[in-house]
Chimera marker file (.cmm) of the C-alpha trace (Angstrom):
<marker_set name="trace">
<marker id="1" x="3.718" y="8.936" z="-31.996" r="1" g="1" b="0" radius="0.5"/>
<marker id="2" x="7.538" y="8.525" z="-32.836" r="1" g="1" b="0" radius="0.5"/>
<marker id="3" x="8.457" y="11.127" z="-30.533" r="1" g="1" b="0" radius="0.5"/>
<marker id="4" x="6.197" y="10.144" z="-27.585" r="1" g="1" b="0" radius="0.5"/>
<marker id="5" x="7.458" y="11.342" z="-24.149" r="1" g="1" b="0" radius="0.5"/>
<marker id="6" x="6.412" y="7.812" z="-22.668" r="1" g="1" b="0" radius="0.5"/>
<marker id="7" x="7.168" y="4.722" z="-24.610" r="1" g="1" b="0" radius="0.5"/>
<marker id="8" x="6.331" y="1.851" z="-22.222" r="1" g="1" b="0" radius="0.5"/>
<marker id="9" x="4.084" y="1.112" z="-19.206" r="1" g="1" b="0" radius="0.5"/>
<marker id="10" x="4.804" y="-2.272" z="-17.609" r="1" g="1" b="0" radius="0.5"/>
<marker id="11" x="2.623" y="-3.719" z="-14.663" r="1" g="1" b="0" radius="0.5"/>
<marker id="12" x="4.251" y="-6.802" z="-12.547" r="1" g="1" b="0" radius="0.5"/>
<marker id="13" x="3.601" y="-8.553" z="-9.546" r="1" g="1" b="0" radius="0.5"/>
<marker id="14" x="6.617" y="-9.448" z="-7.735" r="1" g="1" b="0" radius="0.5"/>
<marker id="15" x="9.064" y="-10.571" z="-10.469" r="1" g="1" b="0" radius="0.5"/>
<marker id="16" x="6.303" y="-11.551" z="-13.248" r="1" g="1" b="0" radius="0.5"/>
<marker id="17" x="5.472" y="-8.911" z="-15.647" r="1" g="1" b="0" radius="0.5"/>
<marker id="18" x="1.881" y="-9.202" z="-15.769" r="1" g="1" b="0" radius="0.5"/>
<marker id="19" x="1.122" y="-6.568" z="-18.755" r="1" g="1" b="0" radius="0.5"/>
<marker id="20" x="2.883" y="-3.817" z="-20.561" r="1" g="1" b="0" radius="0.5"/>
<marker id="21" x="1.884" y="-1.377" z="-23.332" r="1" g="1" b="0" radius="0.5"/>
<marker id="22" x="4.410" y="0.292" z="-25.805" r="1" g="1" b="0" radius="0.5"/>
<marker id="23" x="4.454" y="2.857" z="-28.224" r="1" g="1" b="0" radius="0.5"/>
<marker id="24" x="6.931" y="3.825" z="-31.024" r="1" g="1" b="0" radius="0.5"/>
<marker id="25" x="10.174" y="1.449" z="-30.221" r="1" g="1" b="0" radius="0.5"/>
<marker id="26" x="9.260" y="1.280" z="-26.540" r="1" g="1" b="0" radius="0.5"/>
<marker id="27" x="9.186" y="-2.652" z="-26.276" r="1" g="1" b="0" radius="0.5"/>
<marker id="28" x="12.951" y="-2.280" z="-26.844" r="1" g="1" b="0" radius="0.5"/>
<marker id="29" x="12.854" y="-1.195" z="-23.247" r="1" g="1" b="0" radius="0.5"/>
<marker id="30" x="11.041" y="-4.282" z="-21.628" r="1" g="1" b="0" radius="0.5"/>
<marker id="31" x="14.368" y="-6.299" z="-20.925" r="1" g="1" b="0" radius="0.5"/>
<marker id="32" x="15.635" y="-3.461" z="-18.756" r="1" g="1" b="0" radius="0.5"/>
<marker id="33" x="12.344" y="-3.211" z="-16.799" r="1" g="1" b="0" radius="0.5"/>
<marker id="34" x="12.488" y="-6.802" z="-16.208" r="1" g="1" b="0" radius="0.5"/>
<marker id="35" x="16.055" y="-6.276" z="-14.953" r="1" g="1" b="0" radius="0.5"/>
<marker id="36" x="14.762" y="-3.427" z="-12.828" r="1" g="1" b="0" radius="0.5"/>
<marker id="37" x="12.083" y="-5.713" z="-11.417" r="1" g="1" b="0" radius="0.5"/>
<marker id="38" x="14.385" y="-8.708" z="-10.720" r="1" g="1" b="0" radius="0.5"/>
<marker id="39" x="16.437" y="-6.542" z="-8.522" r="1" g="1" b="0" radius="0.5"/>
<marker id="40" x="13.466" y="-4.931" z="-6.439" r="1" g="1" b="0" radius="0.5"/>
<marker id="41" x="13.639" y="-5.754" z="-2.709" r="1" g="1" b="0" radius="0.5"/>
<marker id="42" x="9.987" y="-7.741" z="-1.781" r="1" g="1" b="0" radius="0.5"/>
<marker id="43" x="7.322" y="-6.280" z="0.336" r="1" g="1" b="0" radius="0.5"/>
<marker id="44" x="8.541" y="-2.647" z="0.548" r="1" g="1" b="0" radius="0.5"/>
<marker id="45" x="6.971" y="0.586" z="-0.533" r="1" g="1" b="0" radius="0.5"/>
<marker id="46" x="9.235" y="2.694" z="-2.866" r="1" g="1" b="0" radius="0.5"/>
<marker id="47" x="9.325" y="5.376" z="-5.622" r="1" g="1" b="0" radius="0.5"/>
<marker id="48" x="12.428" y="5.500" z="-7.956" r="1" g="1" b="0" radius="0.5"/>
<marker id="49" x="13.606" y="6.834" z="-11.288" r="1" g="1" b="0" radius="0.5"/>
<marker id="50" x="16.920" y="5.224" z="-12.888" r="1" g="1" b="0" radius="0.5"/>
<marker id="51" x="18.490" y="6.881" z="-16.103" r="1" g="1" b="0" radius="0.5"/>
<marker id="52" x="19.394" y="4.888" z="-19.101" r="1" g="1" b="0" radius="0.5"/>
<marker id="53" x="20.752" y="6.004" z="-22.575" r="1" g="1" b="0" radius="0.5"/>
<marker id="54" x="18.545" y="9.134" z="-22.655" r="1" g="1" b="0" radius="0.5"/>
<marker id="55" x="15.519" y="7.584" z="-21.229" r="1" g="1" b="0" radius="0.5"/>
<marker id="56" x="14.362" y="7.259" z="-17.311" r="1" g="1" b="0" radius="0.5"/>
<marker id="57" x="12.732" y="4.410" z="-16.047" r="1" g="1" b="0" radius="0.5"/>
<marker id="58" x="10.248" y="5.486" z="-12.863" r="1" g="1" b="0" radius="0.5"/>
<marker id="59" x="8.334" y="3.093" z="-10.777" r="1" g="1" b="0" radius="0.5"/>
<marker id="60" x="6.121" y="2.805" z="-7.948" r="1" g="1" b="0" radius="0.5"/>
<marker id="61" x="6.674" y="-0.778" z="-5.728" r="1" g="1" b="0" radius="0.5"/>
<marker id="62" x="3.860" y="-1.385" z="-3.214" r="1" g="1" b="0" radius="0.5"/>
<marker id="63" x="4.172" y="-3.555" z="-0.443" r="1" g="1" b="0" radius="0.5"/>
<marker id="64" x="1.600" y="-6.064" z="-1.921" r="1" g="1" b="0" radius="0.5"/>
<marker id="65" x="4.412" y="-6.560" z="-4.887" r="1" g="1" b="0" radius="0.5"/>
<marker id="66" x="2.649" y="-4.670" z="-7.258" r="1" g="1" b="0" radius="0.5"/>
<marker id="67" x="5.217" y="-2.720" z="-9.382" r="1" g="1" b="0" radius="0.5"/>
<marker id="68" x="3.762" y="-0.077" z="-12.043" r="1" g="1" b="0" radius="0.5"/>
<marker id="69" x="6.422" y="1.370" z="-14.264" r="1" g="1" b="0" radius="0.5"/>
<marker id="70" x="6.952" y="3.941" z="-17.085" r="1" g="1" b="0" radius="0.5"/>
<marker id="71" x="9.812" y="4.435" z="-19.532" r="1" g="1" b="0" radius="0.5"/>
<marker id="72" x="9.859" y="7.663" z="-20.936" r="1" g="1" b="0" radius="0.5"/>
<marker id="73" x="12.271" y="10.094" z="-22.638" r="1" g="1" b="0" radius="0.5"/>
<marker id="74" x="14.803" y="11.577" z="-19.964" r="1" g="1" b="0" radius="0.5"/>
<marker id="75" x="13.263" y="15.221" z="-21.125" r="1" g="1" b="0" radius="0.5"/>
<marker id="76" x="9.892" y="14.194" z="-19.789" r="1" g="1" b="0" radius="0.5"/>
<marker id="77" x="9.480" y="15.513" z="-16.434" r="1" g="1" b="0" radius="0.5"/>
<marker id="78" x="9.320" y="13.366" z="-13.288" r="1" g="1" b="0" radius="0.5"/>
<marker id="79" x="5.875" y="14.994" z="-12.403" r="1" g="1" b="0" radius="0.5"/>
<marker id="80" x="4.388" y="13.600" z="-15.379" r="1" g="1" b="0" radius="0.5"/>
<marker id="81" x="5.610" y="10.136" z="-15.172" r="1" g="1" b="0" radius="0.5"/>
<marker id="82" x="4.737" y="9.839" z="-11.830" r="1" g="1" b="0" radius="0.5"/>
<marker id="83" x="1.530" y="11.467" z="-12.176" r="1" g="1" b="0" radius="0.5"/>
<marker id="84" x="0.886" y="8.840" z="-15.330" r="1" g="1" b="0" radius="0.5"/>
<marker id="85" x="1.633" y="6.089" z="-12.910" r="1" g="1" b="0" radius="0.5"/>
<marker id="86" x="-0.743" y="7.312" z="-10.088" r="1" g="1" b="0" radius="0.5"/>
<marker id="87" x="-3.731" y="7.398" z="-12.755" r="1" g="1" b="0" radius="0.5"/>
<marker id="88" x="-2.934" y="4.126" z="-13.786" r="1" g="1" b="0" radius="0.5"/>
<marker id="89" x="-3.164" y="2.641" z="-10.172" r="1" g="1" b="0" radius="0.5"/>
<marker id="90" x="-5.835" y="4.757" z="-9.827" r="1" g="1" b="0" radius="0.5"/>
<marker id="91" x="-7.773" y="3.250" z="-12.512" r="1" g="1" b="0" radius="0.5"/>
<marker id="92" x="-6.577" y="-0.550" z="-12.268" r="1" g="1" b="0" radius="0.5"/>
<marker id="93" x="-8.015" y="-0.828" z="-8.782" r="1" g="1" b="0" radius="0.5"/>
<marker id="94" x="-10.498" y="-2.987" z="-8.820" r="1" g="1" b="0" radius="0.5"/>
<marker id="95" x="-9.586" y="-4.613" z="-12.038" r="1" g="1" b="0" radius="0.5"/>
<marker id="96" x="-9.342" y="-7.937" z="-10.293" r="1" g="1" b="0" radius="0.5"/>
<marker id="97" x="-7.280" y="-9.175" z="-6.969" r="1" g="1" b="0" radius="0.5"/>
<marker id="98" x="-3.564" y="-8.987" z="-7.623" r="1" g="1" b="0" radius="0.5"/>
<marker id="99" x="-2.848" y="-12.710" z="-7.029" r="1" g="1" b="0" radius="0.5"/>
<marker id="100" x="-4.879" y="-13.498" z="-9.968" r="1" g="1" b="0" radius="0.5"/>
<marker id="101" x="-3.268" y="-10.954" z="-12.189" r="1" g="1" b="0" radius="0.5"/>
<marker id="102" x="-2.264" y="-13.560" z="-14.428" r="1" g="1" b="0" radius="0.5"/>
<marker id="103" x="-5.716" y="-13.835" z="-15.475" r="1" g="1" b="0" radius="0.5"/>
<marker id="104" x="-6.164" y="-13.003" z="-19.417" r="1" g="1" b="0" radius="0.5"/>
<marker id="105" x="-9.202" y="-11.115" z="-19.013" r="1" g="1" b="0" radius="0.5"/>
<marker id="106" x="-7.479" y="-8.824" z="-16.035" r="1" g="1" b="0" radius="0.5"/>
<marker id="107" x="-4.289" y="-8.600" z="-18.219" r="1" g="1" b="0" radius="0.5"/>
<marker id="108" x="-6.410" y="-6.948" z="-21.048" r="1" g="1" b="0" radius="0.5"/>
<marker id="109" x="-8.469" y="-4.703" z="-18.929" r="1" g="1" b="0" radius="0.5"/>
<marker id="110" x="-5.245" y="-3.412" z="-17.365" r="1" g="1" b="0" radius="0.5"/>
<marker id="111" x="-3.619" y="-3.333" z="-20.968" r="1" g="1" b="0" radius="0.5"/>
<marker id="112" x="-6.501" y="-1.058" z="-22.156" r="1" g="1" b="0" radius="0.5"/>
<marker id="113" x="-5.921" y="1.393" z="-19.120" r="1" g="1" b="0" radius="0.5"/>
<marker id="114" x="-2.185" y="1.455" z="-19.980" r="1" g="1" b="0" radius="0.5"/>
<marker id="115" x="-3.075" y="2.375" z="-23.413" r="1" g="1" b="0" radius="0.5"/>
<marker id="116" x="-5.922" y="4.959" z="-22.595" r="1" g="1" b="0" radius="0.5"/>
<marker id="117" x="-3.474" y="6.936" z="-20.018" r="1" g="1" b="0" radius="0.5"/>
<marker id="118" x="-0.520" y="6.492" z="-22.398" r="1" g="1" b="0" radius="0.5"/>
<marker id="119" x="-2.342" y="8.063" z="-25.375" r="1" g="1" b="0" radius="0.5"/>
<marker id="120" x="-3.844" y="10.874" z="-22.809" r="1" g="1" b="0" radius="0.5"/>
<marker id="121" x="-0.556" y="11.977" z="-21.108" r="1" g="1" b="0" radius="0.5"/>
<marker id="122" x="1.587" y="11.411" z="-24.547" r="1" g="1" b="0" radius="0.5"/>
<marker id="123" x="-0.601" y="14.046" z="-26.164" r="1" g="1" b="0" radius="0.5"/>
<marker id="124" x="-0.995" y="16.706" z="-23.222" r="1" g="1" b="0" radius="0.5"/>
<marker id="125" x="0.341" y="20.198" z="-24.528" r="1" g="1" b="0" radius="0.5"/>
<marker id="126" x="2.463" y="20.713" z="-21.078" r="1" g="1" b="0" radius="0.5"/>
<marker id="127" x="3.055" y="19.206" z="-17.947" r="1" g="1" b="0" radius="0.5"/>
<marker id="128" x="0.958" y="21.952" z="-16.076" r="1" g="1" b="0" radius="0.5"/>
<marker id="129" x="-2.169" y="20.143" z="-17.353" r="1" g="1" b="0" radius="0.5"/>
<marker id="130" x="-1.393" y="17.163" z="-15.336" r="1" g="1" b="0" radius="0.5"/>
<link id1="1" id2="2" r="1" g="1" b="0" radius="0.2"/>
<link id1="2" id2="3" r="1" g="1" b="0" radius="0.2"/>
<link id1="3" id2="4" r="1" g="1" b="0" radius="0.2"/>
<link id1="4" id2="5" r="1" g="1" b="0" radius="0.2"/>
<link id1="5" id2="6" r="1" g="1" b="0" radius="0.2"/>
<link id1="6" id2="7" r="1" g="1" b="0" radius="0.2"/>
<link id1="7" id2="8" r="1" g="1" b="0" radius="0.2"/>
<link id1="8" id2="9" r="1" g="1" b="0" radius="0.2"/>
<link id1="9" id2="10" r="1" g="1" b="0" radius="0.2"/>
<link id1="10" id2="11" r="1" g="1" b="0" radius="0.2"/>
<link id1="11" id2="12" r="1" g="1" b="0" radius="0.2"/>
<link id1="12" id2="13" r="1" g="1" b="0" radius="0.2"/>
<link id1="13" id2="14" r="1" g="1" b="0" radius="0.2"/>
<link id1="14" id2="15" r="1" g="1" b="0" radius="0.2"/>
<link id1="15" id2="16" r="1" g="1" b="0" radius="0.2"/>
<link id1="16" id2="17" r="1" g="1" b="0" radius="0.2"/>
<link id1="17" id2="18" r="1" g="1" b="0" radius="0.2"/>
<link id1="18" id2="19" r="1" g="1" b="0" radius="0.2"/>
<link id1="19" id2="20" r="1" g="1" b="0" radius="0.2"/>
<link id1="20" id2="21" r="1" g="1" b="0" radius="0.2"/>
<link id1="21" id2="22" r="1" g="1" b="0" radius="0.2"/>
<link id1="22" id2="23" r="1" g="1" b="0" radius="0.2"/>
<link id1="23" id2="24" r="1" g="1" b="0" radius="0.2"/>
<link id1="24" id2="25" r="1" g="1" b="0" radius="0.2"/>
<link id1="25" id2="26" r="1" g="1" b="0" radius="0.2"/>
<link id1="26" id2="27" r="1" g="1" b="0" radius="0.2"/>
<link id1="27" id2="28" r="1" g="1" b="0" radius="0.2"/>
<link id1="28" id2="29" r="1" g="1" b="0" radius="0.2"/>
<link id1="29" id2="30" r="1" g="1" b="0" radius="0.2"/>
<link id1="30" id2="31" r="1" g="1" b="0" radius="0.2"/>
<link id1="31" id2="32" r="1" g="1" b="0" radius="0.2"/>
<link id1="32" id2="33" r="1" g="1" b="0" radius="0.2"/>
<link id1="33" id2="34" r="1" g="1" b="0" radius="0.2"/>
<link id1="34" id2="35" r="1" g="1" b="0" radius="0.2"/>
<link id1="35" id2="36" r="1" g="1" b="0" radius="0.2"/>
<link id1="36" id2="37" r="1" g="1" b="0" radius="0.2"/>
<link id1="37" id2="38" r="1" g="1" b="0" radius="0.2"/>
<link id1="38" id2="39" r="1" g="1" b="0" radius="0.2"/>
<link id1="39" id2="40" r="1" g="1" b="0" radius="0.2"/>
<link id1="40" id2="41" r="1" g="1" b="0" radius="0.2"/>
<link id1="41" id2="42" r="1" g="1" b="0" radius="0.2"/>
<link id1="42" id2="43" r="1" g="1" b="0" radius="0.2"/>
<link id1="43" id2="44" r="1" g="1" b="0" radius="0.2"/>
<link id1="44" id2="45" r="1" g="1" b="0" radius="0.2"/>
<link id1="45" id2="46" r="1" g="1" b="0" radius="0.2"/>
<link id1="46" id2="47" r="1" g="1" b="0" radius="0.2"/>
<link id1="47" id2="48" r="1" g="1" b="0" radius="0.2"/>
<link id1="48" id2="49" r="1" g="1" b="0" radius="0.2"/>
<link id1="49" id2="50" r="1" g="1" b="0" radius="0.2"/>
<link id1="50" id2="51" r="1" g="1" b="0" radius="0.2"/>
<link id1="51" id2="52" r="1" g="1" b="0" radius="0.2"/>
<link id1="52" id2="53" r="1" g="1" b="0" radius="0.2"/>
<link id1="53" id2="54" r="1" g="1" b="0" radius="0.2"/>
<link id1="54" id2="55" r="1" g="1" b="0" radius="0.2"/>
<link id1="55" id2="56" r="1" g="1" b="0" radius="0.2"/>
<link id1="56" id2="57" r="1" g="1" b="0" radius="0.2"/>
<link id1="57" id2="58" r="1" g="1" b="0" radius="0.2"/>
<link id1="58" id2="59" r="1" g="1" b="0" radius="0.2"/>
<link id1="59" id2="60" r="1" g="1" b="0" radius="0.2"/>
<link id1="60" id2="61" r="1" g="1" b="0" radius="0.2"/>
<link id1="61" id2="62" r="1" g="1" b="0" radius="0.2"/>
<link id1="62" id2="63" r="1" g="1" b="0" radius="0.2"/>
<link id1="63" id2="64" r="1" g="1" b="0" radius="0.2"/>
<link id1="64" id2="65" r="1" g="1" b="0" radius="0.2"/>
<link id1="65" id2="66" r="1" g="1" b="0" radius="0.2"/>
<link id1="66" id2="67" r="1" g="1" b="0" radius="0.2"/>
<link id1="67" id2="68" r="1" g="1" b="0" radius="0.2"/>
<link id1="68" id2="69" r="1" g="1" b="0" radius="0.2"/>
<link id1="69" id2="70" r="1" g="1" b="0" radius="0.2"/>
<link id1="70" id2="71" r="1" g="1" b="0" radius="0.2"/>
<link id1="71" id2="72" r="1" g="1" b="0" radius="0.2"/>
<link id1="72" id2="73" r="1" g="1" b="0" radius="0.2"/>
<link id1="73" id2="74" r="1" g="1" b="0" radius="0.2"/>
<link id1="74" id2="75" r="1" g="1" b="0" radius="0.2"/>
<link id1="75" id2="76" r="1" g="1" b="0" radius="0.2"/>
<link id1="76" id2="77" r="1" g="1" b="0" radius="0.2"/>
<link id1="77" id2="78" r="1" g="1" b="0" radius="0.2"/>
<link id1="78" id2="79" r="1" g="1" b="0" radius="0.2"/>
<link id1="79" id2="80" r="1" g="1" b="0" radius="0.2"/>
<link id1="80" id2="81" r="1" g="1" b="0" radius="0.2"/>
<link id1="81" id2="82" r="1" g="1" b="0" radius="0.2"/>
<link id1="82" id2="83" r="1" g="1" b="0" radius="0.2"/>
<link id1="83" id2="84" r="1" g="1" b="0" radius="0.2"/>
<link id1="84" id2="85" r="1" g="1" b="0" radius="0.2"/>
<link id1="85" id2="86" r="1" g="1" b="0" radius="0.2"/>
<link id1="86" id2="87" r="1" g="1" b="0" radius="0.2"/>
<link id1="87" id2="88" r="1" g="1" b="0" radius="0.2"/>
<link id1="88" id2="89" r="1" g="1" b="0" radius="0.2"/>
<link id1="89" id2="90" r="1" g="1" b="0" radius="0.2"/>
<link id1="90" id2="91" r="1" g="1" b="0" radius="0.2"/>
<link id1="91" id2="92" r="1" g="1" b="0" radius="0.2"/>
<link id1="92" id2="93" r="1" g="1" b="0" radius="0.2"/>
<link id1="93" id2="94" r="1" g="1" b="0" radius="0.2"/>
<link id1="94" id2="95" r="1" g="1" b="0" radius="0.2"/>
<link id1="95" id2="96" r="1" g="1" b="0" radius="0.2"/>
<link id1="96" id2="97" r="1" g="1" b="0" radius="0.2"/>
<link id1="97" id2="98" r="1" g="1" b="0" radius="0.2"/>
<link id1="98" id2="99" r="1" g="1" b="0" radius="0.2"/>
<link id1="99" id2="100" r="1" g="1" b="0" radius="0.2"/>
<link id1="100" id2="101" r="1" g="1" b="0" radius="0.2"/>
<link id1="101" id2="102" r="1" g="1" b="0" radius="0.2"/>
<link id1="102" id2="103" r="1" g="1" b="0" radius="0.2"/>
<link id1="103" id2="104" r="1" g="1" b="0" radius="0.2"/>
<link id1="104" id2="105" r="1" g="1" b="0" radius="0.2"/>
<link id1="105" id2="106" r="1" g="1" b="0" radius="0.2"/>
<link id1="106" id2="107" r="1" g="1" b="0" radius="0.2"/>
<link id1="107" id2="108" r="1" g="1" b="0" radius="0.2"/>
<link id1="108" id2="109" r="1" g="1" b="0" radius="0.2"/>
<link id1="109" id2="110" r="1" g="1" b="0" radius="0.2"/>
<link id1="110" id2="111" r="1" g="1" b="0" radius="0.2"/>
<link id1="111" id2="112" r="1" g="1" b="0" radius="0.2"/>
<link id1="112" id2="113" r="1" g="1" b="0" radius="0.2"/>
<link id1="113" id2="114" r="1" g="1" b="0" radius="0.2"/>
<link id1="114" id2="115" r="1" g="1" b="0" radius="0.2"/>
<link id1="115" id2="116" r="1" g="1" b="0" radius="0.2"/>
<link id1="116" id2="117" r="1" g="1" b="0" radius="0.2"/>
<link id1="117" id2="118" r="1" g="1" b="0" radius="0.2"/>
<link id1="118" id2="119" r="1" g="1" b="0" radius="0.2"/>
<link id1="119" id2="120" r="1" g="1" b="0" radius="0.2"/>
<link id1="120" id2="121" r="1" g="1" b="0" radius="0.2"/>
<link id1="121" id2="122" r="1" g="1" b="0" radius="0.2"/>
<link id1="122" id2="123" r="1" g="1" b="0" radius="0.2"/>
<link id1="123" id2="124" r="1" g="1" b="0" radius="0.2"/>
<link id1="124" id2="125" r="1" g="1" b="0" radius="0.2"/>
<link id1="125" id2="126" r="1" g="1" b="0" radius="0.2"/>
<link id1="126" id2="127" r="1" g="1" b="0" radius="0.2"/>
<link id1="127" id2="128" r="1" g="1" b="0" radius="0.2"/>
<link id1="128" id2="129" r="1" g="1" b="0" radius="0.2"/>
<link id1="129" id2="130" r="1" g="1" b="0" radius="0.2"/>
</marker_set>
């Protein structure tokens, strides 16, 4: 999966990254994701994208402080990236209370969801399948 459209998924609570899943060289984008998370205002809902060196960081921030983020190649449509994030949010709802995301069991469950969803979205034949 060296040419995967999505390379890194991150779940954070406030400024603390709680869970990640990377393919190919996706983990190299983790410091940039931490920098983005560190700069987000608190208690606000937002959706945004930032482009960096041929890749885009897409994120959804919830008023609760949860931040859902994915890094993908710049040629990956925003629709695919945000659909991935919406699927992850949907599947992670119920993993556990957000104030307890540091729990290893919850992080492992969320990591499995990130992995499953990333594998699914990285093997879609086209964005129209989302």
